[in-house]
N, C-alpha and C positions, 0 to 999 in steps of 0.2 A: 586107875578108876576113871570112868567116863565123866566128862564135864559137860555142862550146858554151854551153848555158844557164849552167853553172857559171862559165865565163870571163866571160860577159856580166854576170852579177849581181855578181861580185867587182869587175870593172872599174868598173861604175857606182857601187858602194859606195866605191870608191877615188877617186871624183870625176872619172873620165875618160870619154871617148867610147867608145861601143860600136857594133857593127854595127847595132843597133836598141835601142830602149828596152826593158829587161827588165820583167817584171811580178812583183808579189808580191801575191797575193790572201790576205788574212789569214783563212785557214781555221783554225777551231778544231775540236775533236773532235766537236762536235755536227753541224756541217755535213759534216765528214769521214764521220760515220756515215751521213748522208743520201746522200752521193755514192757510197758503197760499199755501200749497202743493208744496213748493220749495225744491229742493235738497240742502242739507246743504253744499255740495261742492260749489255750486253756490254762497252761502253766503260767504264762505271763500275766494273765488276768486274775488268777486266784492263788493267794498264799497257801491256802489249804491244799489245793491240788498240787502245788509245787512240792510241798513237804511230803505228801502221800506218795507221789510217784517214785520218789527215791526209795522209800521204805518198801513199797510194794514191788518195785523192780528188783531190789536186793533180795527180798524173800523169794521171788520167782526163780532166782538162780542159786538159791540156798547159800547165800553169803553168810558169814559169821557176824557181820556188822554192817551198819549203815550210818551215815551222817545226817543230822537234821539241820536244814538250812531255812533261814527266814527270807522270804521274798515279799515284796509289797503287793497289795491289790491294786490293779491298774485297769482303767478303761482304755479300750483300743478301737481303732477303725483302720480300714485300708485306704491309703491314698496313693494313686498311681502305682498300684501293685505292691506297695510297701506297707507293712504293719506299723502303725504309729500309735503313740499314747495320746489320749485326749483328756482335757480336764472335765469338770462336772458340767460345763457349758458346751462341751463338744469342740472346744478350740484345741487345735493340735499343738502339743508340746514339742514333739519331734519324733523321728523314726526310731524304732527299736532294733538293736543289733541281734537279729535272729541267728546269725551265723557264729556269734561269739558269746559274750557274757550276758546277753539279754538286757543290757542297759539301754535306757532311752537317751538319745543324743539331743538334749534340750536346746532348742534354737535360741531362746531368750534367757540369758544368764539370770535375769531378775526373777524368773520363775522358780529358782532353787533357793529357798529360804532356809539358811543354815540354823536359824533360831527355831524352826519348826521341828519338834521332837521326832515326829514320824519320818520326816525327810532326812534328818541327821542320822537316825538309827539305821536307815536302809540306803545310805547315800551312794553306795556302789551301783545302784540301779538308775542313777540320774547323773549324766556326765554332760559337759559342754566343751566348747573349743577354747575357752579361756580359763585361767585358774580361778578356783572358788575363793581362795584366800591369798593375800599378798603380804600381810603384815601380822605381827603378833596380836595386834588389836583385833584384826579380822578373826583370828583363831579363837579369841575369847567369846565370839558370838556363836560358835558351834555348840549346839545343844548336846547335853549328855543325858540320855534317857537312863533313869535308874531301873533297877530290876523289876519294879512293879509295872513299868510301862509295857514290857513284853507280855505280862499276864493280862493287862487291861485290853490290849489289842487282839487277844485271842490265841497267841502262840502257846501259852501254857496249856490250854484246853486241847489244842491240836497235839502237842507233844505227849500229853498223858494218854490220849486215845491211841496214839501210835505205839507208845510204850506197852500198853495193855495188849495191843494186837501182836506185837513182836514177842511178848512174854520172855521166856528164857531161850527161845529159838534164835534170837539175834540180838547182839549188843547194839545199843543206840548211842551215838556220840553227839554231845551237844557242841554247837559251834560258837566260839567266842569272837569270830572275826579276826581282824588284824589289829595289833597295837602299834605297829612300827612302820617299816618302809611302804608296805602295800597300802596302809591307811594313809600315809603321807601322799602317795601318788593320787589317791582319790581327789585330793584337794588342789594338787599342783600339776598333775600330769607327769609322765615319766621323766622327760628331759629336764624340766625345771626341778623336779624332786631330786634328781641325781646331782644337779649343779648346787642345790641347797646344801648337800653334804659338805661341799667344799667352801661355799661362799656365804651361807646363811645358817650357821649352827643354831642361833637363837630361835629362828622360825621353825627349823627342823625339830628341835626338842619340844617346842610349844605344841606342834601338831601331834607328835608322838605322845606327849603327856595326855592329850585329849584321847588318843587312841587307847592308851592304858586305861583311862576311866571307862571308856566304852566297853573294852574287853572284860574288865573286872565286873561291871554290872551285868553283862550278858552271862558271864560265868556264874555269878551268884544266882541269877534267874534259873539257869540250867540245873544247878545244884539243888535249889529249892524245889524244882520239878521232880527230883529223884534221880537225876543222872549223876554218875560218878566217873564218867569218861568224857573228857573235853578236848577240843581241837582249837589250837591257835593257828593262824595262817600268816605267813609272809613269804610267798613264793618268789618275790623279787629279791629278797635280801640274801642272795647266794653269791658265791665267789666267781660265778660266771658274769656277774653284774657289778658288784662292789668289792672293795678290798677288805681283808681281815682287820685292818686298822679302823675302817669305818664301821664294821660290824661291832667291834669292841666298844667304840665310842658311842654309837647310837642304838644299836639293836639289842645288844646284851643287857644293858641296864634296864631297858623298858620291859623286855620279856621277863627279866628276873622279878621286877615289881609285880607283874601280873601273877606269876607263879607263886611268889611268896604270899601275896594277899589271898589267893584262892586256896592254897594249901593251908593257910591259917584258918580260913573260913570253914573248910571241910578237909581235915587231914586225910580222909580216905579217897579224895578225888585224885585221878590220874590225868595228866595233861601231856599231849604230844603236840609238836609243832610241825606244820607242813612247810618246809623250805626246800624247793626243788633246785635243780642245777648242782653245781659242785659245792659241797660243804666240807670236804676233807680238811682244808686248812683251819676250820673253826670248830672242830669237834670238841676240843677242850672248852671253848667258850660256850658251846651249846650245853655241855654238862654243867657249866657254871651258872647257867640261868635257873637251874632248879627244875627243868623239864624232866618228865618221867620217861619220855621216849622221843627219839629223833626219826623223822620221816621226811620225804618218802623214798630216800635212797635212790634218786633218779639216775639210772645208768647212763643217760645222755649227758650227765655231768662229768663223765669220764672216770668213774670208779665203780667198784662192785660192792655187794653186801659183805663179802669176805674182807675187803679193804676196810670197810667201816667197822666191822667187828674187831679186827686186829687193832684198830686205832683206839677203841673205847673199852675193849675187854668186856667184862660183865657189869660195868658201872652204870649202864643205862640201857633201856630197851631200844630195839630198832624195828623199823617198819618199812615195808615196800619192796623195791628192788626189781620188779619186772617192767621191762620197757613198755611204755604205753602204746607205742606203735605196733608192738607184737600182737595186740588184741585185734588189729585189723589186717596185719601183713603176714602173720604166722599161721601155721596149722595148729590144731589143738595139741598134737604131739610135740611140735617144736616149742610151744609155749610151756608145756609141762616140763620139758627138759630145761628151759630157762629157769623155771620155778625151782626145780631140783637143785640147780647150782646156787640159787639164792638161799634155800634152806640149809644146804650143807655149808655155805659160807658164813651164815650168821645165826643159825638156829640150833646148833649142836647142844648148847647149854640152856636152851629156853630163852625167854625174853625177846622173842622175835615174832613179828606179825608179817605174814606174806601178803604183799599187795602190789598195786600198780605204782610205777615210779612217778606218776602224776595223775591228773584226772583222766579217766578212760574216755576215748573218743566216742561220740555218739554213733559212729559207724562200726563199732566193735561187734563181732559176731557172738551170738548167744553161746555157740559151741566153745569159743575161747573163754568166755566168762565162766562157764561151768568147769572148764578145764583147770582153772586156778584152784578151785575147791578140791577137784580130783587129785591134783598134784599134792596139795597139803595132806590129804588123807593117805595117799600112796607112800609118799616119801617120809612122812612122820612115823610110819610103821617100821621103818628100818632102824638103824642104830643112831639116827640123827639126834634124837632127844634122849638117848639112854645115858 
């Protein structure tokens, strides 16, 4: 029986069989801007534009799903050919990383007030060259916006509008941000954050405890908006960067707290976590967190979808598998062959979502983006899901 995109995606996240394998292309706002012909500066300046280009871009390539991201509203000006953020008085805060994550590199650390709820909620978009916290006492100053904050600043209205626009034609995924190492890095930068795992466990747990609070409130907000599919992120907490011992000590318990709380708040909600790189040594730990799905099965981590399925059996859903570089380096036919191998490796019994192994580069060709959906339709018609 034919399913809607929303039914298909939810069913696969629940570990069950679908009429065909659903797809999730990890489109971020930069690629969304390209797909919709939107100037990236408009995305930087407007949270509404940022959210819409992802959904509109995904609809334009007939994707089964798209993720909803919260970006801040920012004022900008060009200084010496570089786009910079400015405050309400026109004073420059710093340059914006237009080639990467679109964060403002704030020149004066004092301009980042961690007790400001708006700043704390969207902290990934303001970075500086020194750590934002150094002690557990510093961490206590980080504001934790409750679920009502996201409604008050307009994200709820935006999401409901996009949910209505997508209808049953596309599943929308609410973003909970990161509760763990990726959250830690926002306040300590990467090198210090990694050293903290060894030298400062009290500070590490204090920061991640704040991350848990942030993720739970964002999750509850998304659930209250009507979303039943949620994303957690910790792209850094993989075995290409940290050890299984540190994952078990720091990442597992904090992700478990988020999953337990949100599943209690809404038992029907399904949660996946984006951890790229090598995750094979921590598959059992990932299952132990209470997640409903593991993604994005990044082949650049040195394993395949088939390896992942053999490791977990049918105990948890899987997502991803297609090399992100294939979207810019491969032909549509080559990409479809790669997708076929992913489907046959992990999708024979259902509980699999075909997708990119990480965020899709903004230089991806439209032909290759469409090819992923074509592969899901073609190879799901075989005996893969029978």
